[in-house]
N, C-alpha and C positions, 0 to 999 in steps of 0.2 A: 598319828598324823596330827591329831588335834593338839597334842603336847608340843610338837615341833612348831606348829603355827603360833601357839600362845608364847612360846619361848622367843620366837622371832619378833613378835609384837612387843614383848617386854624389853628386848634388846634395843629395838628401834626407839621406843619411848625413853629409855635411859640415855641414849645418845643425845636426844633433844634436851634433856635435863642438864647434861654436862656442858652443852653448848651455850647455856645462859651466861650472861655477864654477871659476875659476882662482885665486881668492884663497887666500893662505897662512894666513889667520887663521881658526882653527877657531871655530865658534860654541859657546857654552856653553848647555846647556839651561836654561830659565828656573828650574827647581827648584834648579840648582846655582849660579846667579848670586848674587853677594853682595847681601844685602838692605840697604836703607837702614838705617843704624844709628839706633835710636830713642834719644832723650835720656833720661837718668835723671831722675826727678822725684819729688816728694812730693805725694800726692793726699789731699785731705780728703773722706772719704766716710763717711756714717753715724756722725758724731761721733768718728771715729778718723782718725789720720794714717797713711797707707800709703806705704812706700817702694817705688817701681817702679825696679828696677835690672837691666839686661840682660834684661828681660822677666820677671823674678821679682818677685812682690809679697809684701812682708812688712810686718807691723804695726810702726809706730814706737813704741818704749817709752820712749826717752830723747830729750832735746833734742839737736839737731845744729846745727853752724855751717857755713854755706857758705863758699866761698873768698872771697866778697866781704864777709864779716863778718855776714851775715844769720843770725839764729838762728831755727830752726823748732822749735816745741814740739809734743808729741804731741796737744795739745788743739786744734791748728790756728792757734795764735797765731804771728804772724810779727813779729819785732823786727829792724828794719834796723840797720845799723851806726851811723847817726846817732840811734837811739833811737825812731824812729817805730814805732808798734804797729798791727797790722792782724790781724783774725781772718778766716781763710778761711771761705767759705760752702760748704755741701755741694756737691760736684762741682767745686770749684776745685782748681787745682794750682799748685805753684811748682817751676820747674825748677832745675837746679844752678847756673844763672847768675843766679837770683833773679827771673826773669820769672814773673808770675802770669797764669793764664789759666783758661778753663773747659774741662772735659773734654767729650767728645762723647757719653759714655754717660750 
């Protein structure tokens, strides 16, 4: 009986040893994992153009030109490289690639 009991304990302990994680890759806590980088963009809100860059929001005071030649004016007017003009509506944005969309807020 003593041998059976010792065999059962040995088997139970060996299962615990096999259940250990043997991977060499440490996991990073979610708070330390790199967050998905958000794109910089220009948002038209309350009749003003706002620059959102690296999570910081600042009011646009001067016109700016994107790398594709699109000009963004502080009043929400967009002038493409070929001269087409569009005015953003409240809540719309244009990203640094010139793509226009609606904000979720």
